[in-house]
FIZA-801720 format. One record per atom (N, C-alpha, C): residue number from 1; residue in one letter; atom name; x, y, z; chain. Coordinates in pm, 1 decimal. Layout:
<rs>
> num, residuo, atomo, xx, yy, zz, cadena
> NUM, A, CA, X, Y, Z, A
...
</rs>
This chain:
<rs>
> num, residuo, atomo, xx, yy, zz, cadena
> 1, M, N, 8042.0, 10306.3, 6281.9, A
> 1, M, CA, 8006.0, 10359.1, 6411.2, A
> 1, M, C, 8124.7, 10345.0, 6505.8, A
> 2, T, N, 8159.0, 10452.0, 6573.8, A
> 2, T, CA, 8269.2, 10451.5, 6668.2, A
> 2, T, C, 8220.8, 10401.6, 6802.5, A
> 3, M, N, 8295.9, 10310.8, 6859.8, A
> 3, M, CA, 8258.7, 10256.4, 6989.6, A
> 3, M, C, 8360.8, 10300.3, 7093.4, A
> 4, I, N, 8312.9, 10346.1, 7205.5, A
> 4, I, CA, 8400.1, 10389.1, 7314.1, A
> 4, I, C, 8411.2, 10275.4, 7414.2, A
> 5, T, N, 8533.9, 10239.9, 7447.5, A
> 5, T, CA, 8557.6, 10133.8, 7544.1, A
> 5, T, C, 8616.9, 10193.7, 7669.5, A
> 6, R, N, 8558.0, 10164.5, 7780.4, A
> 6, R, CA, 8607.8, 10213.8, 7908.0, A
> 6, R, C, 8716.6, 10118.3, 7957.1, A
> 7, I, N, 8829.8, 10174.5, 7994.2, A
> 7, I, CA, 8941.7, 10094.6, 8043.1, A
> 7, I, C, 8946.0, 10106.7, 8194.2, A
> 8, D, N, 8952.7, 9993.2, 8260.0, A
> 8, D, CA, 8964.2, 9990.1, 8405.5, A
> 8, D, C, 9106.2, 9944.1, 8438.5, A
> 9, P, N, 9197.5, 10038.6, 8469.6, A
> 9, P, CA, 9336.5, 9998.6, 8492.5, A
> 9, P, C, 9352.7, 9905.5, 8611.6, A
> 10, F, N, 9265.5, 9916.7, 8711.3, A
> 10, F, CA, 9278.5, 9829.9, 8828.2, A
> 10, F, C, 9242.2, 9685.8, 8795.0, A
> 11, R, N, 9143.0, 9667.6, 8706.6, A
> 11, R, CA, 9108.8, 9532.8, 8663.8, A
> 11, R, C, 9223.1, 9472.8, 8582.8, A
> 12, E, N, 9284.1, 9556.1, 8493.7, A
> 12, E, CA, 9397.2, 9509.6, 8414.4, A
> 12, E, C, 9513.8, 9470.2, 8504.6, A
> 13, L, N, 9537.3, 9550.0, 8607.9, A
> 13, L, CA, 9645.4, 9521.2, 8702.1, A
> 13, L, C, 9617.2, 9392.7, 8778.6, A
> 14, A, N, 9491.8, 9372.7, 8819.9, A
> 14, A, CA, 9455.0, 9250.2, 8891.4, A
> 14, A, C, 9476.4, 9128.0, 8802.6, A
> 15, N, N, 9438.8, 9139.0, 8673.9, A
> 15, N, CA, 9462.0, 9027.6, 8581.1, A
> 15, N, C, 9610.6, 8998.8, 8566.1, A
> 16, L, N, 9691.0, 9103.6, 8562.9, A
> 16, L, CA, 9834.8, 9086.4, 8550.5, A
> 16, L, C, 9889.8, 9007.9, 8668.9, A
> 17, F, N, 9847.6, 9046.0, 8790.3, A
> 17, F, CA, 9898.1, 8976.8, 8908.7, A
> 17, F, C, 9846.6, 8834.7, 8918.2, A
> 18, E, N, 9725.3, 8808.1, 8868.5, A
> 18, E, CA, 9675.6, 8671.2, 8866.8, A
> 18, E, C, 9764.6, 8583.7, 8780.6, A
> 19, N, N, 9808.3, 8637.2, 8666.8, A
> 19, N, CA, 9898.5, 8560.8, 8579.6, A
> 19, N, C, 10028.7, 8529.0, 8649.6, A
> 20, F, N, 10080.9, 8622.2, 8729.2, A
> 20, F, CA, 10206.6, 8597.4, 8797.2, A
> 20, F, C, 10188.7, 8498.9, 8911.6, A
> 21, A, N, 10072.6, 8500.2, 8974.6, A
> 21, A, CA, 10048.1, 8409.6, 9086.2, A
> 21, A, C, 10050.8, 8264.1, 9039.8, A
> 22, D, N, 10002.1, 8237.0, 8917.6, A
> 22, D, CA, 10003.8, 8099.2, 8868.9, A
> 22, D, C, 10130.8, 8066.5, 8789.6, A
> 23, G, N, 10223.7, 8162.7, 8781.1, A
> 23, G, CA, 10352.4, 8135.3, 8718.1, A
> 23, G, C, 10356.6, 8161.3, 8569.2, A
> 24, T, N, 10243.4, 8193.2, 8506.1, A
> 24, T, CA, 10245.0, 8210.0, 8361.4, A
> 24, T, C, 10300.9, 8344.3, 8318.1, A
> 25, G, N, 10303.8, 8443.0, 8407.2, A
> 25, G, CA, 10347.1, 8576.3, 8368.3, A
> 25, G, C, 10492.4, 8607.0, 8395.0, A
> 26, K, N, 10565.4, 8517.7, 8460.5, A
> 26, K, CA, 10704.4, 8545.9, 8497.2, A
> 26, K, C, 10790.5, 8573.7, 8374.8, A
> 27, D, N, 10776.1, 8492.4, 8271.3, A
> 27, D, CA, 10856.9, 8512.1, 8151.2, A
> 27, D, C, 10820.8, 8641.9, 8080.4, A
> 28, Q, N, 10693.0, 8679.1, 8083.9, A
> 28, Q, CA, 10651.6, 8803.5, 8019.9, A
> 28, Q, C, 10717.5, 8922.5, 8087.4, A
> 29, L, N, 10720.9, 8921.4, 8219.6, A
> 29, L, CA, 10778.2, 9033.9, 8291.5, A
> 29, L, C, 10929.0, 9039.5, 8273.3, A
> 30, M, N, 10994.0, 8925.7, 8276.1, A
> 30, M, CA, 11138.8, 8924.7, 8256.8, A
> 30, M, C, 11174.6, 8972.7, 8116.8, A
> 31, A, N, 11088.1, 8944.6, 8019.3, A
> 31, A, CA, 11116.3, 8984.6, 7882.8, A
> 31, A, C, 11078.1, 9130.2, 7857.5, A
> 32, G, N, 11003.1, 9190.8, 7951.2, A
> 32, G, CA, 10959.3, 9328.6, 7932.8, A
> 32, G, C, 11076.2, 9424.0, 7932.4, A
> 33, T, N, 11056.4, 9538.0, 7873.4, A
> 33, T, CA, 11162.9, 9636.7, 7867.3, A
> 33, T, C, 11147.0, 9735.5, 7981.3, A
> 34, F, N, 11256.9, 9787.0, 8024.9, A
> 34, F, CA, 11259.3, 9886.5, 8130.5, A
> 34, F, C, 11249.1, 10024.5, 8066.2, A
> 35, V, N, 11144.3, 10096.3, 8095.2, A
> 35, V, CA, 11124.6, 10231.2, 8043.1, A
> 35, V, C, 11105.9, 10323.4, 8163.0, A
> 36, P, N, 11208.9, 10399.7, 8198.2, A
> 36, P, CA, 11195.3, 10484.7, 8315.9, A
> 36, P, C, 11093.6, 10595.6, 8293.7, A
> 37, P, N, 11009.3, 10619.4, 8393.5, A
> 37, P, CA, 10913.3, 10729.3, 8380.7, A
> 37, P, C, 10983.4, 10864.1, 8388.5, A
> 38, V, N, 10922.5, 10964.8, 8327.2, A
> 38, V, CA, 10984.6, 11096.7, 8322.6, A
> 38, V, C, 10879.8, 11203.9, 8350.3, A
> 39, D, N, 10921.4, 11307.4, 8421.5, A
> 39, D, CA, 10841.3, 11428.4, 8438.9, A
> 39, D, C, 10912.4, 11538.5, 8362.4, A
> 40, V, N, 10836.5, 11619.2, 8289.7, A
> 40, V, CA, 10893.8, 11731.1, 8214.8, A
> 40, V, C, 10817.9, 11856.2, 8255.4, A
> 41, Y, N, 10891.4, 11958.4, 8295.5, A
> 41, Y, CA, 10828.3, 12085.5, 8327.2, A
> 41, Y, C, 10921.8, 12198.3, 8289.5, A
> 42, E, N, 10869.0, 12318.8, 8289.5, A
> 42, E, CA, 10952.4, 12434.1, 8257.2, A
> 42, E, C, 10911.5, 12551.5, 8343.9, A
> 43, D, N, 11006.1, 12641.3, 8359.7, A
> 43, D, CA, 10977.8, 12769.5, 8422.0, A
> 43, D, C, 11028.7, 12876.6, 8325.8, A
> 44, E, N, 11038.8, 12997.7, 8370.6, A
> 44, E, CA, 11078.0, 13103.8, 8277.5, A
> 44, E, C, 11223.9, 13096.0, 8234.6, A
> 45, H, N, 11307.4, 13019.0, 8307.1, A
> 45, H, CA, 11450.5, 13013.5, 8276.9, A
> 45, H, C, 11498.2, 12883.0, 8214.2, A
> 46, K, N, 11425.7, 12773.7, 8236.4, A
> 46, K, CA, 11478.2, 12643.8, 8191.4, A
> 46, K, C, 11367.3, 12542.0, 8168.0, A
> 47, L, N, 11405.3, 12436.4, 8096.3, A
> 47, L, CA, 11322.6, 12318.3, 8075.9, A
> 47, L, C, 11387.9, 12206.9, 8156.8, A
> 48, V, N, 11309.4, 12133.1, 8234.8, A
> 48, V, CA, 11364.8, 12031.2, 8323.9, A
> 48, V, C, 11298.6, 11896.4, 8295.2, A
> 49, L, N, 11381.5, 11792.5, 8287.2, A
> 49, L, CA, 11334.5, 11655.3, 8274.4, A
> 49, L, C, 11385.3, 11578.0, 8394.7, A
> 50, K, N, 11298.1, 11501.4, 8459.7, A
> 50, K, CA, 11337.2, 11418.5, 8573.5, A
> 50, K, C, 11299.5, 11274.9, 8542.1, A
> 51, L, N, 11402.5, 11189.9, 8535.2, A
> 51, L, CA, 11382.1, 11048.5, 8507.3, A
> 51, L, C, 11402.3, 10968.1, 8635.0, A
> 52, E, N, 11314.3, 10873.8, 8658.0, A
> 52, E, CA, 11321.9, 10788.4, 8775.5, A
> 52, E, C, 11395.5, 10660.4, 8735.5, A
> 53, I, N, 11520.8, 10647.9, 8781.2, A
> 53, I, CA, 11602.3, 10532.3, 8741.9, A
> 53, I, C, 11679.0, 10475.7, 8861.6, A
> 54, P, N, 11608.0, 10431.5, 8965.0, A
> 54, P, CA, 11678.2, 10374.4, 9079.6, A
> 54, P, C, 11752.5, 10246.5, 9040.1, A
> 55, G, N, 11864.6, 10224.4, 9103.5, A
> 55, G, CA, 11942.4, 10104.6, 9076.5, A
> 55, G, C, 12037.8, 10117.2, 8959.6, A
> 56, V, N, 12045.8, 10235.2, 8900.8, A
> 56, V, CA, 12137.9, 10257.6, 8789.5, A
> 56, V, C, 12251.4, 10346.2, 8839.6, A
> 57, N, N, 12374.5, 10303.7, 8816.0, A
> 57, N, CA, 12489.6, 10384.4, 8855.9, A
> 57, N, C, 12505.5, 10501.5, 8759.6, A
> 58, E, N, 12536.0, 10618.6, 8816.0, A
> 58, E, CA, 12546.4, 10738.5, 8732.1, A
> 58, E, C, 12656.5, 10727.3, 8627.5, A
> 59, N, N, 12761.7, 10648.2, 8655.6, A
> 59, N, CA, 12868.5, 10634.2, 8556.7, A
> 59, N, C, 12829.4, 10540.2, 8441.6, A
> 60, E, N, 12713.0, 10477.4, 8452.0, A
> 60, E, CA, 12664.1, 10391.2, 8344.1, A
> 60, E, C, 12556.3, 10459.7, 8259.8, A
> 61, L, N, 12537.3, 10589.3, 8283.2, A
> 61, L, CA, 12439.9, 10665.6, 8205.6, A
> 61, L, C, 12508.8, 10738.3, 8091.7, A
> 62, D, N, 12443.9, 10744.0, 7978.0, A
> 62, D, CA, 12494.3, 10816.0, 7861.9, A
> 62, D, C, 12388.7, 10919.0, 7824.0, A
> 63, I, N, 12422.2, 11047.2, 7841.2, A
> 63, I, CA, 12329.6, 11156.5, 7813.1, A
> 63, I, C, 12388.0, 11239.3, 7699.9, A
> 64, R, N, 12309.7, 11255.2, 7591.8, A
> 64, R, CA, 12356.9, 11332.1, 7476.3, A
> 64, R, C, 12248.8, 11429.6, 7431.8, A
> 65, L, N, 12294.5, 11546.4, 7389.2, A
> 65, L, CA, 12204.6, 11647.8, 7334.4, A
> 65, L, C, 12263.0, 11693.5, 7202.1, A
> 66, E, N, 12190.2, 11660.6, 7092.9, A
> 66, E, CA, 12238.4, 11694.8, 6960.2, A
> 66, E, C, 12120.4, 11735.1, 6873.2, A
> 67, N, N, 12130.1, 11851.1, 6809.1, A
> 67, N, CA, 12023.9, 11903.2, 6722.6, A
> 67, N, C, 11887.9, 11906.7, 6794.2, A
> 68, N, N, 11890.7, 11952.1, 6918.6, A
> 68, N, CA, 11771.5, 11962.7, 7003.1, A
> 68, N, C, 11703.7, 11828.5, 7030.4, A
> 69, V, N, 11778.6, 11719.8, 7021.8, A
> 69, V, CA, 11728.4, 11587.8, 7057.5, A
> 69, V, C, 11810.7, 11538.9, 7176.5, A
> 70, L, N, 11741.8, 11518.7, 7288.3, A
> 70, L, CA, 11806.1, 11470.2, 7410.3, A
> 70, L, C, 11786.0, 11319.8, 7418.5, A
> 71, T, N, 11895.5, 11246.3, 7436.7, A
> 71, T, CA, 11889.7, 11100.7, 7447.2, A
> 71, T, C, 11954.3, 11058.5, 7578.1, A
> 72, V, N, 11884.1, 10973.5, 7652.9, A
> 72, V, CA, 11936.1, 10918.5, 7778.3, A
> 72, V, C, 11936.5, 10767.8, 7763.1, A
> 73, K, N, 12055.0, 10707.7, 7780.1, A
> 73, K, CA, 12070.3, 10562.3, 7770.6, A
> 73, K, C, 12130.0, 10511.5, 7900.5, A
> 74, G, N, 12096.6, 10388.5, 7933.9, A
> 74, G, CA, 12153.3, 10326.1, 8052.4, A
> 74, G, C, 12105.7, 10182.6, 8063.1, A
> 75, E, N, 12137.7, 10121.8, 8176.3, A
> 75, E, CA, 12096.1, 9984.3, 8198.9, A
> 75, E, C, 12078.6, 9960.4, 8347.5, A
> 76, R, N, 11967.2, 9899.7, 8382.8, A
> 76, R, CA, 11946.8, 9855.2, 8520.6, A
> 76, R, C, 11970.2, 9705.2, 8519.6, A
> 77, K, N, 12073.4, 9663.6, 8589.7, A
> 77, K, CA, 12115.0, 9523.6, 8586.9, A
> 77, K, C, 12045.6, 9444.7, 8696.6, A
> 78, F, N, 12014.7, 9319.5, 8663.8, A
> 78, F, CA, 11953.5, 9228.0, 8759.3, A
> 78, F, C, 12057.3, 9188.7, 8862.7, A
> 79, E, N, 12020.8, 9199.4, 8989.5, A
> 79, E, CA, 12114.1, 9162.0, 9096.1, A
> 79, E, C, 12124.6, 9010.2, 9101.0, A
> 80, K, N, 12242.9, 8958.6, 9084.2, A
> 80, K, CA, 12264.4, 8814.2, 9079.0, A
> 80, K, C, 12298.1, 8755.7, 9215.9, A
> 81, E, N, 12264.2, 8827.8, 9324.1, A
> 81, E, CA, 12294.7, 8775.8, 9457.4, A
> 81, E, C, 12213.8, 8650.5, 9488.1, A
> 82, E, N, 12092.6, 8646.4, 9437.4, A
> 82, E, CA, 12006.0, 8531.2, 9457.5, A
> 82, E, C, 11989.1, 8459.2, 9324.8, A
> 83, K, N, 11970.9, 8329.4, 9332.4, A
> 83, K, CA, 11946.0, 8254.9, 9210.0, A
> 83, K, C, 11806.5, 8287.6, 9158.8, A
> 84, E, N, 11796.2, 8305.9, 9029.0, A
> 84, E, CA, 11670.3, 8347.1, 8967.9, A
> 84, E, C, 11557.3, 8249.5, 8999.4, A
> 85, E, N, 11586.9, 8121.3, 9007.2, A
> 85, E, CA, 11481.7, 8022.7, 9032.5, A
> 85, E, C, 11430.7, 8027.2, 9176.7, A
> 86, N, N, 11500.5, 8096.7, 9266.9, A
> 86, N, CA, 11454.8, 8109.9, 9405.4, A
> 86, N, C, 11349.6, 8220.2, 9422.1, A
> 87, F, N, 11332.0, 8303.2, 9320.6, A
> 87, F, CA, 11235.8, 8412.2, 9329.8, A
> 87, F, C, 11093.6, 8359.9, 9311.3, A
> 88, H, N, 11001.4, 8414.4, 9387.5, A
> 88, H, CA, 10859.6, 8385.3, 9367.7, A
> 88, H, C, 10798.8, 8485.7, 9270.6, A
> 89, R, N, 10850.3, 8608.2, 9274.4, A
> 89, R, CA, 10805.2, 8714.6, 9185.0, A
> 89, R, C, 10921.8, 8801.4, 9146.1, A
> 90, I, N, 10919.4, 8845.8, 9024.2, A
> 90, I, CA, 11013.7, 8947.6, 8977.8, A
> 90, I, C, 10928.5, 9050.4, 8905.4, A
> 91, E, N, 10896.0, 9159.3, 8973.9, A
> 91, E, CA, 10808.5, 9260.6, 8916.8, A
> 91, E, C, 10883.5, 9384.2, 8868.8, A
> 92, R, N, 11001.9, 9407.5, 8923.0, A
> 92, R, CA, 11078.1, 9523.8, 8877.5, A
> 92, R, C, 11135.2, 9493.8, 8740.4, A
> 93, R, N, 11146.5, 9596.8, 8659.2, A
> 93, R, CA, 11198.1, 9580.4, 8523.4, A
> 93, R, C, 11348.8, 9601.0, 8522.5, A
> 94, Y, N, 11415.4, 9524.7, 8439.0, A
> 94, Y, CA, 11559.7, 9532.5, 8424.7, A
> 94, Y, C, 11593.9, 9538.9, 8277.3, A
> 95, G, N, 11717.5, 9578.1, 8251.3, A
> 95, G, CA, 11765.7, 9578.0, 8114.4, A
> 95, G, C, 11806.8, 9716.3, 8069.1, A
> 96, S, N, 11842.7, 9722.3, 7943.3, A
> 96, S, CA, 11885.4, 9847.9, 7883.7, A
> 96, S, C, 11764.1, 9934.1, 7853.1, A
> 97, F, N, 11785.1, 10064.0, 7856.0, A
> 97, F, CA, 11678.9, 10155.9, 7818.6, A
> 97, F, C, 11737.2, 10271.2, 7739.9, A
> 98, E, N, 11650.9, 10333.8, 7663.9, A
> 98, E, CA, 11687.4, 10454.0, 7588.7, A
> 98, E, C, 11562.4, 10539.4, 7576.4, A
> 99, R, N, 11571.8, 10663.0, 7624.0, A
> 99, R, CA, 11462.2, 10758.9, 7611.0, A
> 99, R, C, 11512.7, 10875.5, 7527.6, A
> 100, T, N, 11432.3, 10919.1, 7432.9, A
> 100, T, CA, 11468.3, 11028.5, 7343.6, A
> 100, T, C, 11359.5, 11134.5, 7349.7, A
> 101, F, N, 11402.7, 11261.0, 7358.1, A
> 101, F, CA, 11309.2, 11372.6, 7367.7, A
> 101, F, C, 11349.3, 11480.7, 7268.4, A
> 102, R, N, 11253.9, 11527.0, 7188.3, A
> 102, R, CA, 11279.3, 11639.9, 7098.6, A
> 102, R, C, 11248.6, 11765.4, 7177.6, A
> 103, L, N, 11350.5, 11849.8, 7194.6, A
> 103, L, CA, 11337.1, 11971.7, 7272.4, A
> 103, L, C, 11296.9, 12087.2, 7181.9, A
> 104, P, N, 11226.4, 12184.6, 7236.2, A
> 104, P, CA, 11186.2, 12299.3, 7153.7, A
> 104, P, C, 11306.6, 12384.6, 7115.2, A
> 105, N, N, 11291.4, 12464.4, 7012.2, A
> 105, N, CA, 11399.8, 12552.3, 6966.5, A
> 105, N, C, 11429.6, 12665.1, 7064.5, A
> 106, T, N, 11347.5, 12680.0, 7165.8, A
> 106, T, CA, 11365.5, 12787.9, 7263.3, A
> 106, T, C, 11473.9, 12757.5, 7366.6, A
> 107, V, N, 11530.1, 12635.7, 7365.5, A
> 107, V, CA, 11633.2, 12601.7, 7463.8, A
> 107, V, C, 11772.7, 12616.2, 7403.7, A
> 108, D, N, 11869.5, 12635.0, 7492.1, A
> 108, D, CA, 12009.0, 12650.3, 7452.7, A
> 108, D, C, 12083.9, 12523.5, 7492.9, A
> 109, G, N, 12111.4, 12438.0, 7396.9, A
> 109, G, CA, 12178.0, 12310.8, 7422.9, A
> 109, G, C, 12316.3, 12323.9, 7483.9, A
> 110, E, N, 12379.4, 12439.3, 7467.4, A
> 110, E, CA, 12511.9, 12461.6, 7525.2, A
> 110, E, C, 12504.3, 12482.2, 7676.7, A
> 111, K, N, 12385.7, 12508.8, 7726.1, A
> 111, K, CA, 12368.0, 12535.2, 7868.7, A
> 111, K, C, 12278.3, 12428.8, 7930.4, A
> 112, A, N, 12328.2, 12306.4, 7930.6, A
> 112, A, CA, 12254.7, 12194.1, 7988.5, A
> 112, A, C, 12333.7, 12136.7, 8105.1, A
> 113, E, N, 12262.3, 12095.4, 8208.6, A
> 113, E, CA, 12325.0, 12035.0, 8326.5, A
> 113, E, C, 12247.5, 11910.4, 8365.6, A
> 114, A, N, 12318.4, 11812.1, 8421.2, A
> 114, A, CA, 12253.6, 11690.8, 8470.1, A
> 114, A, C, 12302.1, 11662.6, 8611.9, A
> 115, H, N, 12208.1, 11619.9, 8696.5, A
> 115, H, CA, 12238.8, 11582.3, 8834.8, A
> 115, H, C, 12166.7, 11452.2, 8864.7, A
> 116, Y, N, 12231.8, 11366.2, 8943.1, A
> 116, Y, CA, 12174.5, 11236.9, 8978.5, A
> 116, Y, C, 12177.7, 11223.1, 9129.7, A
> 117, D, N, 12060.2, 11202.4, 9190.1, A
> 117, D, CA, 12053.6, 11191.4, 9334.8, A
> 117, D, C, 11938.9, 11098.7, 9373.2, A
> 118, K, N, 11969.7, 10996.8, 9451.2, A
> 118, K, CA, 11870.3, 10903.2, 9505.1, A
> 118, K, C, 11782.2, 10842.0, 9396.3, A
> 119, G, N, 11842.2, 10806.0, 9285.6, A
> 119, G, CA, 11769.2, 10739.7, 9178.4, A
> 119, G, C, 11694.5, 10831.2, 9083.8, A
> 120, I, N, 11708.3, 10962.9, 9100.0, A
> 120, I, CA, 11641.0, 11058.8, 9012.3, A
> 120, I, C, 11745.8, 11133.2, 8932.1, A
> 121, L, N, 11736.5, 11122.5, 8800.2, A
> 121, L, CA, 11823.6, 11196.7, 8710.0, A
> 121, L, C, 11749.9, 11322.7, 8668.0, A
> 122, S, N, 11806.7, 11439.0, 8700.0, A
> 122, S, CA, 11748.0, 11568.3, 8662.2, A
> 122, S, C, 11835.1, 11631.3, 8554.9, A
> 123, I, N, 11773.1, 11668.6, 8445.6, A
> 123, I, CA, 11843.0, 11735.6, 8336.2, A
> 123, I, C, 11775.0, 11870.5, 8315.3, A
> 124, A, N, 11851.9, 11977.0, 8328.7, A
> 124, A, CA, 11799.0, 12112.6, 8309.0, A
> 124, A, C, 11867.6, 12174.4, 8188.2, A
> 125, V, N, 11787.1, 12227.7, 8097.9, A
> 125, V, CA, 11838.3, 12293.5, 7978.4, A
> 125, V, C, 11787.3, 12437.6, 7981.0, A
> 126, A, N, 11881.2, 12531.8, 7979.1, A
> 126, A, CA, 11845.2, 12673.9, 7987.8, A
> 126, A, C, 11772.3, 12718.8, 7861.9, A
> 127, K, N, 11683.1, 12814.0, 7880.3, A
> 127, K, CA, 11613.9, 12873.5, 7765.8, A
> 127, K, C, 11701.1, 12983.3, 7706.7, A
> 128, R, N, 11686.1, 13005.6, 7578.2, A
> 128, R, CA, 11756.5, 13115.2, 7511.3, A
> 128, R, C, 11701.4, 13248.0, 7564.3, A
> 129, P, N, 11784.9, 13350.9, 7569.0, A
> 129, P, CA, 11737.3, 13480.1, 7621.6, A
> 129, P, C, 11614.5, 13533.2, 7547.7, A
> 130, E, N, 11609.6, 13512.7, 7416.6, A
> 130, E, CA, 11495.0, 13564.6, 7341.0, A
> 130, E, C, 11366.3, 13487.1, 7369.2, A
> 131, A, N, 11378.6, 13369.0, 7428.8, A
> 131, A, CA, 11260.3, 13288.5, 7459.6, A
> 131, A, C, 11203.7, 13319.3, 7597.7, A
> 132, K, N, 11279.0, 13390.0, 7678.6, A
> 132, K, CA, 11232.3, 13421.9, 7813.2, A
> 132, K, C, 11125.6, 13531.3, 7805.9, A
> 133, P, N, 11027.9, 13523.4, 7893.5, A
> 133, P, CA, 10922.2, 13624.7, 7890.3, A
> 133, P, C, 10976.3, 13763.1, 7925.8, A
> 134, K, N, 10919.4, 13862.0, 7860.5, A
> 134, K, CA, 10959.3, 14000.5, 7885.3, A
> 134, K, C, 10838.5, 14077.3, 7934.9, A
> 135, Q, N, 10861.5, 14158.7, 8036.3, A
> 135, Q, CA, 10753.7, 14239.8, 8088.5, A
> 135, Q, C, 10750.9, 14372.5, 8013.1, A
> 136, I, N, 10632.3, 14414.9, 7975.3, A
> 136, I, CA, 10614.7, 14540.5, 7903.2, A
> 136, I, C, 10554.4, 14641.2, 8000.2, A
> 137, K, N, 10623.5, 14753.5, 8016.2, A
> 137, K, CA, 10573.6, 14857.9, 8105.3, A
> 137, K, C, 10461.5, 14934.6, 8037.9, A
> 138, I, N, 10367.2, 14973.6, 8116.2, A
> 138, I, CA, 10251.7, 15046.9, 8065.5, A
> 138, I, C, 10274.5, 15195.9, 8085.8, A
> 139, G, N, 10266.8, 15271.9, 7976.2, A
> 139, G, CA, 10278.3, 15417.3, 7984.4, A
> 139, G, C, 10141.7, 15478.2, 8010.4, A
> 140, V, N, 10139.7, 15588.4, 8080.5, A
> 140, V, CA, 10014.0, 15653.5, 8115.3, A
> 140, V, C, 10015.4, 15796.5, 8065.0, A
> 141, G, N, 9906.3, 15838.9, 8006.8, A
> 141, G, CA, 9889.6, 15979.3, 7970.7, A
> 141, G, C, 9943.8, 16014.4, 7833.7, A
> 142, A, N, 9958.2, 16145.2, 7811.0, A
> 142, A, CA, 9999.0, 16200.5, 7681.7, A
> 142, A, C, 10142.4, 16162.6, 7646.0, A
> 143, A, N, 10230.5, 16150.5, 7742.7, A
> 143, A, CA, 10369.7, 16113.6, 7715.0, A
> 143, A, C, 10376.5, 15974.5, 7652.8, A
> 144, A, N, 10292.1, 15885.7, 7694.2, A
> 144, A, CA, 10288.1, 15749.0, 7637.6, A
> 144, A, C, 10242.0, 15753.8, 7492.8, A
> 145, D, N, 10144.1, 15837.6, 7462.1, A
> 145, D, CA, 10094.9, 15849.7, 7323.6, A
> 145, D, C, 10204.5, 15901.5, 7231.6, A
> 146, R, N, 10284.3, 15999.3, 7275.1, A
> 146, R, CA, 10392.6, 16054.9, 7191.6, A
> 146, R, C, 10498.1, 15947.6, 7164.7, A
> 147, T, N, 10527.7, 15859.8, 7264.9, A
> 147, T, CA, 10627.0, 15755.2, 7246.4, A
> 147, T, C, 10580.3, 15656.4, 7140.7, A
> 148, L, N, 10452.7, 15619.9, 7141.8, A
> 148, L, CA, 10400.4, 15524.2, 7044.5, A
> 148, L, C, 10396.3, 15582.2, 6903.3, A
> 149, Q, N, 10372.9, 15713.3, 6888.5, A
> 149, Q, CA, 10359.9, 15774.4, 6757.3, A
> 149, Q, C, 10494.6, 15801.5, 6692.2, A
> 150, G, N, 10594.5, 15817.5, 6765.0, A
> 150, G, CA, 10712.6, 15857.5, 6693.5, A
> 150, G, C, 10837.8, 15832.7, 6760.0, A
</rs>
């Protein structure tokens, strides 16, 4: 018999913060990996990926596109201005990250661009001309029938 379990993300979040309040969760969070969130969308001309990576210098990013696999690597470093033991909470994630995306065959890897502004990395990959939508004109009357027949 299959059982359905309802997940309450707010309860899970509250439990997480309770652990940090008593000090037991600090090591878990520091050991956690940094995985930047990404939005992926497309229009008729391109596929766009936007990664949220505040605190990462653009010259420390490695972006590669090979065989329709896009890989973004980088590292968000912990600011050592304050001693770690002086912190009451450390909730932001730090460390190295790597995100990999398999792109559809409809994109042209030779026509990719990346821009970084205010902590958002935008990568746009152009679609191949044959993948772009084409509008078909509608013929009316007897002339249209002759075109279709021969």
